[in-house]
PQR file with spaces between the fields and no chain letter, atoms N, CA, C, O and H, PARSE charges and radii, in Angstrom:
ATOM       1  N    MET     1     -18.633   12.051   13.920 -0.4000 1.5000
ATOM       2  CA   MET     1     -17.348   10.742   14.022 -0.0000 2.0000
ATOM       3  C    MET     1     -16.158   11.426   14.564  0.5500 1.7000
ATOM       4  O    MET     1     -15.589   12.482   14.286 -0.5500 1.4000
ATOM       5  N    LYS     2     -15.893   10.143   15.742 -0.4000 1.5000
ATOM       6  CA   LYS     2     -14.708   10.284   16.402 -0.0000 2.0000
ATOM       7  C    LYS     2     -13.598   10.187   15.953  0.5500 1.7000
ATOM       8  O    LYS     2     -13.491    9.506   14.933 -0.5500 1.4000
ATOM       9  H    LYS     2     -16.355    9.285   15.968  0.4000 1.0000
ATOM      10  N    LYS     3     -12.447   10.777   16.490 -0.4000 1.5000
ATOM      11  CA   LYS     3     -10.790   10.962   15.565 -0.0000 2.0000
ATOM      12  C    LYS     3     -10.621    9.500   15.482  0.5500 1.7000
ATOM      13  O    LYS     3     -10.214    8.868   14.508 -0.5500 1.4000
ATOM      14  H    LYS     3     -12.535   11.330   17.319  0.4000 1.0000
ATOM      15  N    ARG     4     -11.164    8.827   17.181 -0.4000 1.5000
ATOM      16  CA   ARG     4     -10.546    7.448   16.973 -0.0000 2.0000
ATOM      17  C    ARG     4     -11.451    6.254   16.417  0.5500 1.7000
ATOM      18  O    ARG     4     -11.039    5.098   16.321 -0.5500 1.4000
ATOM      19  H    ARG     4     -11.495    9.341   17.972  0.4000 1.0000
ATOM      20  N    ASP     5     -12.499    6.599   16.127 -0.4000 1.5000
ATOM      21  CA   ASP     5     -13.287    5.670   15.136 -0.0000 2.0000
ATOM      22  C    ASP     5     -12.808    5.914   13.490  0.5500 1.7000
ATOM      23  O    ASP     5     -12.715    5.026   12.643 -0.5500 1.4000
ATOM      24  H    ASP     5     -12.833    7.538   16.205  0.4000 1.0000
ATOM      25  N    ILE     6     -12.525    7.431   13.290 -0.4000 1.5000
ATOM      26  CA   ILE     6     -11.683    7.137   11.707 -0.0000 2.0000
ATOM      27  C    ILE     6     -10.735    6.741   11.357  0.5500 1.7000
ATOM      28  O    ILE     6     -10.624    6.466   10.163 -0.5500 1.4000
ATOM      29  H    ILE     6     -12.601    8.153   13.978  0.4000 1.0000
ATOM      30  N    ILE     7      -9.403    6.499   12.459 -0.4000 1.5000
ATOM      31  CA   ILE     7      -8.258    5.807   12.584 -0.0000 2.0000
ATOM      32  C    ILE     7      -8.552    4.233   12.464  0.5500 1.7000
ATOM      33  O    ILE     7      -7.752    3.418   12.006 -0.5500 1.4000
ATOM      34  H    ILE     7      -9.494    6.723   13.429  0.4000 1.0000
ATOM      35  N    ARG     8     -10.115    3.880   13.060 -0.4000 1.5000
ATOM      36  CA   ARG     8     -10.474    2.730   13.327 -0.0000 2.0000
ATOM      37  C    ARG     8     -10.719    2.118   11.924  0.5500 1.7000
ATOM      38  O    ARG     8     -10.238    1.058   11.524 -0.5500 1.4000
ATOM      39  H    ARG     8     -10.765    4.542   13.432  0.4000 1.0000
ATOM      40  N    ALA     9     -11.310    2.715   11.431 -0.4000 1.5000
ATOM      41  CA   ALA     9     -11.864    2.976   10.076 -0.0000 2.0000
ATOM      42  C    ALA     9     -10.575    2.364    9.088  0.5500 1.7000
ATOM      43  O    ALA     9     -10.439    1.277    8.527 -0.5500 1.4000
ATOM      44  H    ALA     9     -11.700    3.576   11.755  0.4000 1.0000
ATOM      45  N    TRP    10      -9.972    3.214    9.132 -0.4000 1.5000
ATOM      46  CA   TRP    10      -9.110    3.507    8.430 -0.0000 2.0000
ATOM      47  C    TRP    10      -8.229    1.775    7.933  0.5500 1.7000
ATOM      48  O    TRP    10      -7.950    1.258    6.851 -0.5500 1.4000
ATOM      49  H    TRP    10     -10.083    4.097    9.587  0.4000 1.0000
ATOM      50  N    ARG    11      -8.050    1.372    9.366 -0.4000 1.5000
ATOM      51  CA   ARG    11      -6.781    0.682    9.797 -0.0000 2.0000
ATOM      52  C    ARG    11      -7.878   -1.356    9.965  0.5500 1.7000
ATOM      53  O    ARG    11      -7.508   -2.502    9.713 -0.5500 1.4000
ATOM      54  H    ARG    11      -8.276    1.792   10.245  0.4000 1.0000
ATOM      55  N    ASP    12      -9.040   -0.844   10.428 -0.4000 1.5000
ATOM      56  CA   ASP    12      -9.991   -2.400   10.512 -0.0000 2.0000
ATOM      57  C    ASP    12     -10.827   -2.216    9.479  0.5500 1.7000
ATOM      58  O    ASP    12     -11.680   -1.328    9.486 -0.5500 1.4000
ATOM      59  H    ASP    12      -9.340    0.087   10.633  0.4000 1.0000
ATOM      60  N    GLU    13     -10.669   -2.971    8.587 -0.4000 1.5000
ATOM      61  CA   GLU    13     -11.607   -3.390    7.120 -0.0000 2.0000
ATOM      62  C    GLU    13     -12.855   -3.528    7.696  0.5500 1.7000
ATOM      63  O    GLU    13     -13.621   -2.604    7.423 -0.5500 1.4000
ATOM      64  H    GLU    13      -9.976   -3.692    8.582  0.4000 1.0000
ATOM      65  N    GLU    14     -13.440   -4.684    8.646 -0.4000 1.5000
ATOM      66  CA   GLU    14     -14.225   -5.570    9.666 -0.0000 2.0000
ATOM      67  C    GLU    14     -14.967   -4.439    9.610  0.5500 1.7000
ATOM      68  O    GLU    14     -16.027   -4.453    8.984 -0.5500 1.4000
ATOM      69  H    GLU    14     -12.817   -5.434    8.868  0.4000 1.0000
ATOM      70  N    PHE    15     -14.468   -3.148   10.336 -0.4000 1.5000
ATOM      71  CA   PHE    15     -14.556   -2.558   11.359 -0.0000 2.0000
ATOM      72  C    PHE    15     -15.397   -1.288   10.542  0.5500 1.7000
ATOM      73  O    PHE    15     -16.222   -0.525   11.045 -0.5500 1.4000
ATOM      74  H    PHE    15     -13.607   -3.137   10.845  0.4000 1.0000
ATOM      75  N    ARG    16     -14.958   -1.315    9.251 -0.4000 1.5000
ATOM      76  CA   ARG    16     -15.102    0.117    8.771 -0.0000 2.0000
ATOM      77  C    ARG    16     -16.902   -0.842    7.702  0.5500 1.7000
ATOM      78  O    ARG    16     -18.067   -0.464    7.578 -0.5500 1.4000
ATOM      79  H    ARG    16     -14.288   -1.935    8.842  0.4000 1.0000
ATOM      80  N    LEU    17     -16.434   -1.616    7.397 -0.4000 1.5000
ATOM      81  CA   LEU    17     -17.424   -2.777    6.758 -0.0000 2.0000
ATOM      82  C    LEU    17     -18.897   -2.823    7.912  0.5500 1.7000
ATOM      83  O    LEU    17     -19.944   -3.268    7.441 -0.5500 1.4000
ATOM      84  H    LEU    17     -15.488   -1.922    7.498  0.4000 1.0000
ATOM      85  N    SER    18     -18.880   -2.371    9.315 -0.4000 1.5000
ATOM      86  CA   SER    18     -19.780   -2.600    9.793 -0.0000 2.0000
ATOM      87  C    SER    18     -20.540   -1.098   10.049  0.5500 1.7000
ATOM      88  O    SER    18     -21.702   -0.933   10.420 -0.5500 1.4000
ATOM      89  H    SER    18     -18.030   -2.010    9.698  0.4000 1.0000
ATOM      90  N    LEU    19     -19.688   -0.218    9.788 -0.4000 1.5000
ATOM      91  CA   LEU    19     -20.459    1.178    9.669 -0.0000 2.0000
ATOM      92  C    LEU    19     -21.344    1.194    8.649  0.5500 1.7000
ATOM      93  O    LEU    19     -21.373    0.334    7.770 -0.5500 1.4000
ATOM      94  H    LEU    19     -18.744   -0.352    9.487  0.4000 1.0000
ATOM      95  N    SER    20     -22.299    2.423    8.738 -0.4000 1.5000
ATOM      96  CA   SER    20     -23.772    2.490    7.753 -0.0000 2.0000
ATOM      97  C    SER    20     -23.068    3.170    6.666  0.5500 1.7000
ATOM      98  O    SER    20     -21.912    3.576    6.784 -0.5500 1.4000
ATOM      99  H    SER    20     -22.276    3.122    9.452  0.4000 1.0000
ATOM     100  N    GLU    21     -24.039    3.336    5.202 -0.4000 1.5000
ATOM     101  CA   GLU    21     -23.845    4.012    4.188 -0.0000 2.0000
ATOM     102  C    GLU    21     -22.925    5.671    4.349  0.5500 1.7000
ATOM     103  O    GLU    21     -22.037    6.336    3.816 -0.5500 1.4000
ATOM     104  H    GLU    21     -24.978    3.006    5.106  0.4000 1.0000
ATOM     105  N    GLU    22     -23.792    5.680    5.356 -0.4000 1.5000
ATOM     106  CA   GLU    22     -23.706    7.182    5.574 -0.0000 2.0000
ATOM     107  C    GLU    22     -22.568    7.930    6.150  0.5500 1.7000
ATOM     108  O    GLU    22     -22.084    9.017    5.833 -0.5500 1.4000
ATOM     109  H    GLU    22     -24.513    5.140    5.789  0.4000 1.0000
ATOM     110  N    GLN    23     -22.118    6.691    7.502 -0.4000 1.5000
ATOM     111  CA   GLN    23     -20.680    6.894    7.946 -0.0000 2.0000
ATOM     112  C    GLN    23     -19.779    6.580    7.326  0.5500 1.7000
ATOM     113  O    GLN    23     -18.833    7.203    7.806 -0.5500 1.4000
ATOM     114  H    GLN    23     -22.510    5.809    7.760  0.4000 1.0000
ATOM     115  N    ARG    24     -19.341    5.810    6.291 -0.4000 1.5000
ATOM     116  CA   ARG    24     -18.798    5.549    5.649 -0.0000 2.0000
ATOM     117  C    ARG    24     -18.317    6.874    4.498  0.5500 1.7000
ATOM     118  O    ARG    24     -17.210    7.181    4.055 -0.5500 1.4000
ATOM     119  H    ARG    24     -20.110    5.304    5.901  0.4000 1.0000
ATOM     120  N    ALA    25     -19.674    7.450    4.276 -0.4000 1.5000
ATOM     121  CA   ALA    25     -19.480    8.442    3.090 -0.0000 2.0000
ATOM     122  C    ALA    25     -18.763    9.702    4.073  0.5500 1.7000
ATOM     123  O    ALA    25     -18.093   10.591    3.547 -0.5500 1.4000
ATOM     124  H    ALA    25     -20.573    7.201    4.636  0.4000 1.0000
ATOM     125  N    GLN    26     -18.976    9.647    5.375 -0.4000 1.5000
ATOM     126  CA   GLN    26     -18.160   11.071    6.055 -0.0000 2.0000
ATOM     127  C    GLN    26     -16.970   10.454    5.920  0.5500 1.7000
ATOM     128  O    GLN    26     -16.193   11.409    5.934 -0.5500 1.4000
ATOM     129  H    GLN    26     -19.520    8.925    5.802  0.4000 1.0000
ATOM     130  N    LEU    27     -16.227    9.335    5.782 -0.4000 1.5000
ATOM     131  CA   LEU    27     -14.969    9.014    5.818 -0.0000 2.0000
ATOM     132  C    LEU    27     -13.907   10.236    5.850  0.5500 1.7000
ATOM     133  O    LEU    27     -14.794   11.085    5.757 -0.5500 1.4000
ATOM     134  H    LEU    27     -16.858    8.560    5.771  0.4000 1.0000
ATOM     135  N    PRO    28     -13.042   10.803    5.891 -0.5600 1.5000
ATOM     136  CA   PRO    28     -12.205   10.937    5.449  0.2800 2.0000
ATOM     137  C    PRO    28     -11.022   10.590    4.389  0.5500 1.7000
ATOM     138  O    PRO    28     -10.503    9.500    4.631 -0.5500 1.4000
ATOM     139  N    VAL    29     -10.539   11.200    3.390 -0.4000 1.5000
ATOM     140  CA   VAL    29      -9.496   10.182    2.848 -0.0000 2.0000
ATOM     141  C    VAL    29      -7.917    9.826    3.717  0.5500 1.7000
ATOM     142  O    VAL    29      -7.082   10.573    4.228 -0.5500 1.4000
ATOM     143  H    VAL    29     -10.960   12.085    3.193  0.4000 1.0000
ATOM     144  N    ASN    30      -8.016    8.237    3.573 -0.4000 1.5000
ATOM     145  CA   ASN    30      -6.873    8.139    4.495 -0.0000 2.0000
ATOM     146  C    ASN    30      -5.793    8.779    3.877  0.5500 1.7000
ATOM     147  O    ASN    30      -5.551    8.860    2.672 -0.5500 1.4000
ATOM     148  H    ASN    30      -8.694    7.631    3.157  0.4000 1.0000
ATOM     149  N    PRO    31      -5.018    9.332    5.061 -0.5600 1.5000
ATOM     150  CA   PRO    31      -3.798   10.492    4.354  0.2800 2.0000
ATOM     151  C    PRO    31      -3.023    9.110    4.217  0.5500 1.7000
ATOM     152  O    PRO    31      -1.964    9.501    4.706 -0.5500 1.4000
ATOM     153  N    ALA    32      -2.815    7.947    3.945 -0.4000 1.5000
ATOM     154  CA   ALA    32      -1.768    6.898    3.700 -0.0000 2.0000
ATOM     155  C    ALA    32      -1.762    7.131    1.997  0.5500 1.7000
ATOM     156  O    ALA    32      -0.811    7.379    1.255 -0.5500 1.4000
ATOM     157  H    ALA    32      -3.676    7.629    3.547  0.4000 1.0000
ATOM     158  N    GLY    33      -2.858    6.993    1.766 -0.4000 1.5000
ATOM     159  CA   GLY    33      -3.237    6.538    0.286 -0.0000 2.0000
ATOM     160  C    GLY    33      -4.507    4.982    0.634  0.5500 1.7000
ATOM     161  O    GLY    33      -5.198    4.442    1.497 -0.5500 1.4000
ATOM     162  H    GLY    33      -3.630    6.791    2.369  0.4000 1.0000
ATOM     163  N    SER    34      -4.025    4.912   -0.944 -0.4000 1.5000
ATOM     164  CA   SER    34      -4.907    3.808   -1.553 -0.0000 2.0000
ATOM     165  C    SER    34      -4.097    2.362   -0.765  0.5500 1.7000
ATOM     166  O    SER    34      -2.872    2.401   -0.879 -0.5500 1.4000
ATOM     167  H    SER    34      -3.463    5.350   -1.645  0.4000 1.0000
ATOM     168  N    VAL    35      -4.486    1.501   -0.230 -0.4000 1.5000
ATOM     169  CA   VAL    35      -3.863    0.396    0.011 -0.0000 2.0000
ATOM     170  C    VAL    35      -3.819   -0.643   -0.921  0.5500 1.7000
ATOM     171  O    VAL    35      -2.845   -1.395   -0.863 -0.5500 1.4000
ATOM     172  H    VAL    35      -5.482    1.470   -0.137  0.4000 1.0000
ATOM     173  N    GLU    36      -4.648   -0.831   -1.740 -0.4000 1.5000
ATOM     174  CA   GLU    36      -4.740   -1.371   -2.860 -0.0000 2.0000
ATOM     175  C    GLU    36      -3.527   -1.579   -4.205  0.5500 1.7000
ATOM     176  O    GLU    36      -3.134   -0.663   -4.926 -0.5500 1.4000
ATOM     177  H    GLU    36      -5.438   -0.220   -1.787  0.4000 1.0000
ATOM     178  N    LEU    37      -3.209   -2.641   -4.265 -0.4000 1.5000
ATOM     179  CA   LEU    37      -2.336   -1.914   -5.859 -0.0000 2.0000
ATOM     180  C    LEU    37      -3.371   -2.770   -6.888  0.5500 1.7000
ATOM     181  O    LEU    37      -4.262   -3.593   -6.677 -0.5500 1.4000
ATOM     182  H    LEU    37      -3.528   -3.386   -3.679  0.4000 1.0000
ATOM     183  N    ALA    38      -2.766   -2.121   -8.187 -0.4000 1.5000
ATOM     184  CA   ALA    38      -3.484   -2.713   -9.208 -0.0000 2.0000
ATOM     185  C    ALA    38      -2.831   -3.934  -10.073  0.5500 1.7000
ATOM     186  O    ALA    38      -1.793   -3.545  -10.609 -0.5500 1.4000
ATOM     187  H    ALA    38      -2.043   -1.452   -8.358  0.4000 1.0000
ATOM     188  N    ASP    39      -3.055   -4.936  -10.288 -0.4000 1.5000
ATOM     189  CA   ASP    39      -2.256   -6.065  -11.201 -0.0000 2.0000
ATOM     190  C    ASP    39      -1.432   -5.614  -11.585  0.5500 1.7000
ATOM     191  O    ASP    39      -0.331   -6.019  -11.213 -0.5500 1.4000
ATOM     192  H    ASP    39      -3.898   -5.251   -9.852  0.4000 1.0000
ATOM     193  N    GLU    40      -1.572   -4.076  -12.943 -0.4000 1.5000
ATOM     194  CA   GLU    40      -0.418   -3.624  -13.552 -0.0000 2.0000
ATOM     195  C    GLU    40       0.766   -3.139  -12.645  0.5500 1.7000
ATOM     196  O    GLU    40       1.977   -3.229  -12.845 -0.5500 1.4000
ATOM     197  H    GLU    40      -2.467   -3.748  -13.245  0.4000 1.0000
ATOM     198  N    ASP    41       0.231   -2.719  -11.830 -0.4000 1.5000
ATOM     199  CA   ASP    41       1.408   -2.022  -10.791 -0.0000 2.0000
ATOM     200  C    ASP    41       1.996   -3.533   -9.965  0.5500 1.7000
ATOM     201  O    ASP    41       2.943   -3.491   -9.181 -0.5500 1.4000
ATOM     202  H    ASP    41      -0.753   -2.646  -11.668  0.4000 1.0000
ATOM     203  N    LEU    42       1.438   -4.503  -10.218 -0.4000 1.5000
ATOM     204  CA   LEU    42       2.419   -5.823   -9.129 -0.0000 2.0000
ATOM     205  C    LEU    42       3.180   -6.114  -10.334  0.5500 1.7000
ATOM     206  O    LEU    42       4.125   -6.892  -10.207 -0.5500 1.4000
ATOM     207  H    LEU    42       0.668   -4.537  -10.855  0.4000 1.0000
ATOM     208  N    LEU    43       2.952   -5.660  -11.396 -0.4000 1.5000
ATOM     209  CA   LEU    43       3.987   -6.689  -12.817 -0.0000 2.0000
ATOM     210  C    LEU    43       5.126   -6.140  -12.330  0.5500 1.7000
ATOM     211  O    LEU    43       5.902   -7.016  -11.947 -0.5500 1.4000
ATOM     212  H    LEU    43       2.184   -5.028  -11.499  0.4000 1.0000
ATOM     213  N    SER    44       5.510   -5.103  -12.201 -0.4000 1.5000
ATOM     214  CA   SER    44       6.357   -3.860  -12.174 -0.0000 2.0000
ATOM     215  C    SER    44       7.407   -4.092  -11.024  0.5500 1.7000
ATOM     216  O    SER    44       8.588   -3.780  -11.178 -0.5500 1.4000
ATOM     217  H    SER    44       4.880   -4.392  -12.512  0.4000 1.0000
ATOM     218  N    VAL    45       6.851   -4.739   -9.690 -0.4000 1.5000
ATOM     219  CA   VAL    45       7.391   -4.749   -8.499 -0.0000 2.0000
ATOM     220  C    VAL    45       8.907   -6.154   -9.017  0.5500 1.7000
ATOM     221  O    VAL    45       8.898   -7.275   -9.526 -0.5500 1.4000
ATOM     222  H    VAL    45       5.892   -4.993   -9.565  0.4000 1.0000
ATOM     223  N    SER    46       9.817   -5.346   -8.579 -0.4000 1.5000
ATOM     224  CA   SER    46      10.579   -6.581   -8.579 -0.0000 2.0000
ATOM     225  C    SER    46      11.468   -6.907   -7.113  0.5500 1.7000
ATOM     226  O    SER    46      12.625   -7.302   -6.972 -0.5500 1.4000
ATOM     227  H    SER    46       9.825   -4.436   -8.165  0.4000 1.0000
ATOM     228  N    GLY    47      10.563   -6.615   -6.248 -0.4000 1.5000
ATOM     229  CA   GLY    47      10.720   -6.592   -5.126 -0.0000 2.0000
ATOM     230  C    GLY    47      12.616   -7.049   -4.222  0.5500 1.7000
ATOM     231  O    GLY    47      12.796   -7.985   -3.443 -0.5500 1.4000
ATOM     232  H    GLY    47       9.623   -6.294   -6.362  0.4000 1.0000
ATOM     233  N    GLY    48      13.621   -6.106   -4.662 -0.4000 1.5000
ATOM     234  CA   GLY    48      14.843   -5.745   -4.434 -0.0000 2.0000
ATOM     235  C    GLY    48      15.394   -6.789   -5.465  0.5500 1.7000
ATOM     236  O    GLY    48      16.520   -6.937   -4.990 -0.5500 1.4000
ATOM     237  H    GLY    48      13.475   -5.346   -5.295  0.4000 1.0000
ATOM     238  N    TRP    49      15.354   -7.563   -6.496 -0.4000 1.5000
ATOM     239  CA   TRP    49      15.460   -8.596   -7.089 -0.0000 2.0000
ATOM     240  C    TRP    49      17.204   -8.282   -7.400  0.5500 1.7000
ATOM     241  O    TRP    49      17.632   -7.128   -7.426 -0.5500 1.4000
ATOM     242  H    TRP    49      14.439   -7.442   -6.882  0.4000 1.0000
ATOM     243  N    SER    50      17.873   -9.189   -7.568 -0.4000 1.5000
ATOM     244  CA   SER    50      19.142   -8.230   -8.663 -0.0000 2.0000
ATOM     245  C    SER    50      19.390   -9.398   -9.479  0.5500 1.7000
ATOM     246  O    SER    50      18.793  -10.454   -9.275 -0.5500 1.4000
ATOM     247  H    SER    50      17.525  -10.126   -7.547  0.4000 1.0000
ATOM     248  N    SER    51      20.328   -9.236  -10.482 -0.4000 1.5000
ATOM     249  CA   SER    51      20.731  -10.381  -11.199 -0.0000 2.0000
ATOM     250  C    SER    51      22.823  -10.608  -10.915  0.5500 1.7000
ATOM     251  O    SER    51      23.608  -11.176  -11.674 -0.5500 1.4000
ATOM     252  H    SER    51      20.813   -8.378  -10.648  0.4000 1.0000
ATOM     253  N    CYS    52      23.103   -9.953   -9.647 -0.4000 1.5000
ATOM     254  CA   CYS    52      24.448  -10.329   -8.982 -0.0000 2.0000
ATOM     255  C    CYS    52      24.520  -11.557   -8.714  0.5500 1.7000
ATOM     256  O    CYS    52      23.619  -12.238   -9.204 -0.5500 1.4000
ATOM     257  H    CYS    52      22.465   -9.491   -9.031  0.4000 1.0000
ATOM     258  N    ARG    53      25.385  -12.152   -8.019 -0.4000 1.5000
ATOM     259  CA   ARG    53      25.634  -13.164   -7.107 -0.0000 2.0000
ATOM     260  C    ARG    53      26.080  -12.794   -6.020  0.5500 1.7000
ATOM     261  O    ARG    53      26.018  -13.499   -5.013 -0.5500 1.4000
ATOM     262  H    ARG    53      26.116  -11.598   -7.621  0.4000 1.0000
ATOM     263  N    ARG    54      26.831  -11.110   -6.068 -0.4000 1.5000
ATOM     264  CA   ARG    54      26.912  -11.013   -4.331 -0.0000 2.0000
ATOM     265  C    ARG    54      26.805   -9.668   -4.266  0.5500 1.7000
ATOM     266  O    ARG    54      26.776   -9.079   -5.346 -0.5500 1.4000
ATOM     267  H    ARG    54      26.881  -10.537   -6.886  0.4000 1.0000
ATOM     268  N    PRO    55      26.745   -9.102   -3.383 -0.5600 1.5000
ATOM     269  CA   PRO    55      26.649   -7.854   -2.894  0.2800 2.0000
ATOM     270  C    PRO    55      26.905   -6.890   -3.929  0.5500 1.7000
ATOM     271  O    PRO    55      27.867   -6.771   -4.686 -0.5500 1.4000
ATOM     272  N    CYS    56      26.147   -6.414   -3.840 -0.4000 1.5000
ATOM     273  CA   CYS    56      26.791   -5.099   -5.432 -0.0000 2.0000
ATOM     274  C    CYS    56      25.578   -3.710   -5.415  0.5500 1.7000
ATOM     275  O    CYS    56      24.576   -3.698   -4.699 -0.5500 1.4000
ATOM     276  H    CYS    56      25.365   -6.510   -3.225  0.4000 1.0000
ATOM     277  N    PHE    57      25.811   -3.069   -5.980 -0.4000 1.5000
ATOM     278  CA   PHE    57      25.451   -1.587   -6.874 -0.0000 2.0000
ATOM     279  C    PHE    57      25.485   -2.173   -8.180  0.5500 1.7000
ATOM     280  O    PHE    57      26.547   -2.417   -8.753 -0.5500 1.4000
ATOM     281  H    PHE    57      26.625   -3.079   -6.561  0.4000 1.0000
ATOM     282  N    CYS    58      24.004   -2.478   -8.820 -0.4000 1.5000
ATOM     283  CA   CYS    58      23.925   -2.868  -10.726 -0.0000 2.0000
ATOM     284  C    CYS    58      23.231   -1.292  -10.888  0.5500 1.7000
ATOM     285  O    CYS    58      22.136   -1.000  -10.409 -0.5500 1.4000
ATOM     286  H    CYS    58      23.142   -2.279   -8.355  0.4000 1.0000
ATOM     287  N    PRO    59      24.083   -0.369  -11.647 -0.5600 1.5000
ATOM     288  CA   PRO    59      23.409    0.234  -12.847  0.2800 2.0000
ATOM     289  C    PRO    59      22.135    0.145  -13.380  0.5500 1.7000
ATOM     290  O    PRO    59      20.967    0.531  -13.404 -0.5500 1.4000
ATOM     291  N    SER    60      23.607   -1.076  -14.080 -0.4000 1.5000
ATOM     292  CA   SER    60      21.797   -1.910  -14.890 -0.0000 2.0000
ATOM     293  C    SER    60      22.603   -3.565  -15.306  0.5500 1.7000
ATOM     294  O    SER    60      23.762   -3.854  -15.007 -0.5500 1.4000
ATOM     295  H    SER    60      24.557   -1.390  -14.061  0.4000 1.0000
ATOM     296  N    GLU    61      22.050   -4.076  -15.728 -0.4000 1.5000
ATOM     297  CA   GLU    61      21.453   -5.692  -15.565 -0.0000 2.0000
ATOM     298  C    GLU    61      23.086   -6.169  -15.837  0.5500 1.7000
ATOM     299  O    GLU    61      23.482   -7.179  -15.255 -0.5500 1.4000
ATOM     300  H    GLU    61      21.109   -3.842  -15.971  0.4000 1.0000
ATOM     301  N    THR    62      24.319   -5.167  -17.028 -0.4000 1.5000
ATOM     302  CA   THR    62      25.467   -6.136  -17.134 -0.0000 2.0000
ATOM     303  C    THR    62      26.623   -5.652  -16.732  0.5500 1.7000
ATOM     304  O    THR    62      27.761   -6.075  -16.935 -0.5500 1.4000
ATOM     305  H    THR    62      23.998   -4.346  -17.500  0.4000 1.0000
ATOM     306  N    THR    63      26.056   -4.257  -15.841 -0.4000 1.5000
ATOM     307  CA   THR    63      27.587   -3.897  -14.961 -0.0000 2.0000
ATOM     308  C    THR    63      27.135   -4.320  -13.356  0.5500 1.7000
ATOM     309  O    THR    63      26.151   -4.092  -12.652 -0.5500 1.4000
ATOM     310  H    THR    63      25.131   -3.913  -15.675  0.4000 1.0000
ATOM     311  N    CYS    64      28.280   -4.983  -13.207 -0.4000 1.5000
ATOM     312  CA   CYS    64      28.169   -4.652  -11.492 -0.0000 2.0000
ATOM     313  C    CYS    64      29.507   -4.693  -10.718  0.5500 1.7000
ATOM     314  O    CYS    64      30.520   -5.297  -11.069 -0.5500 1.4000
ATOM     315  H    CYS    64      29.079   -5.169  -13.779  0.4000 1.0000
ATOM     316  N    TYR    65      29.359   -4.048   -9.755 -0.4000 1.5000
ATOM     317  CA   TYR    65      30.057   -3.071   -8.913 -0.0000 2.0000
ATOM     318  C    TYR    65      30.276   -3.573   -7.945  0.5500 1.7000
ATOM     319  O    TYR    65      30.863   -2.963   -7.052 -0.5500 1.4000
ATOM     320  H    TYR    65      28.535   -3.557   -9.470  0.4000 1.0000
């Protein structure tokens, strides 16, 4: 498989699914890792939320600088 096809398969799910099972089995692991996150992982993401009402650095929820 050509290098450009491997990269396309990593980036384009529709293209990847159009490949035969044999072709998909030959794809190397994507160096970026998994693009799927488990629900458990998503529960621990805060998205940059801060309890402060002004721009600050908060080492804990009760202390604001």
